[in-house]
N, C-alpha and C positions, 0 to 999 in steps of 0.2 A: 763594902759600904763606903760611899764617898765621904771625904772629910767635910765637916760642916763649913758652910760659907759664913760670911759676916752676918751679924744679927740684922734681921729685917728682910732677908731674901725670901720672897713669897711667890716666885713664878711657879706656874703649874708644872712645868717640866722638872724643876728642881724638887718640888714636893713629891712628884712621882718617883724620882730617883732616891730621894731621902727615905721613902717608905719601903725601899727594897725592891721595887719593881724595876724592870729593865728600861732604861732610857732609850736604848736602841729599838726595842719593840714599840714603845710609845711613839717615837718619831717616825719610824717606818710605817706604822699604821696610819698616821696622819697623811704622810706623803702618798701612800697607796690609795687612801680615800680620795685624795685630790686628783690623782691620775684617773681613777675609775669614774669620778664625776665628770672629768673632761671627756672621757670616752662617751659617756652618756650624752653630753652636750653636742658632741660631734655627730653621734647617731641621730639625735633629735633634730639636727639641722641648724642648731643655734650657732655653733662654731663651724668654720670651714675645716675640711680634712687636713689642710696644710698646717693647722695649729698643732698637729702631732709632732712637729719639729721639736716641741718642748720635751718630748719623751727622751730626747738624747741626754737630758740632764739626769735621768734616773740612775744610770750606773755610777755616776760621780757622787750623787747623794747617798746611794746605798753603800758605796765603798767608804765614804766618810763616816757614816753611821756605824758601820761594822768596826772601824778602827778607832772609835772614840776613846776606848779604854786605854789605848797605848799612849797617845799624846792628845789630850782633850783639846787644847788650844789650837794646835795645828789642824786637826781633822774637823773640829767644829767650824773653823774658818773655811775649809773646803765645802762643807755642807751649806754654810751661809752663802758662799760665792755661787755655788750651783743653784741654790734656791733663788738667788737674785737673778740668775740667768733665765730661769723658768718663765717669768712673766714677759721678759724681753722677747724670748722666742715665741711666746704665745701671741703677742701683739704683732710681731713681724709676720708670723704665719697667717694671722687674720688679715693683715693688710695686703700681703702678696696673693692670698688665696681668693680675693674678690675679683 
């Protein structure tokens, strides 16, 4: 069980973790949904196929999520960095793919 944070912390992710559910499963399910939705948008023709460049962030996001319990600050930073790279690659792929 994680140690409690300062009074007033109300984020959904923290509440999930506080209630004993796995933060790793919570985060990975959101990222998986995001990638599946992107595949749907590519198949539907809304996004160009080159936007799949953003899939290169998945291994880094997953590795960071798996390692969260070892050193939360370090690995959460990696997850955030990879998550910030995702929309950049998405826009670059959309721009270059047209």
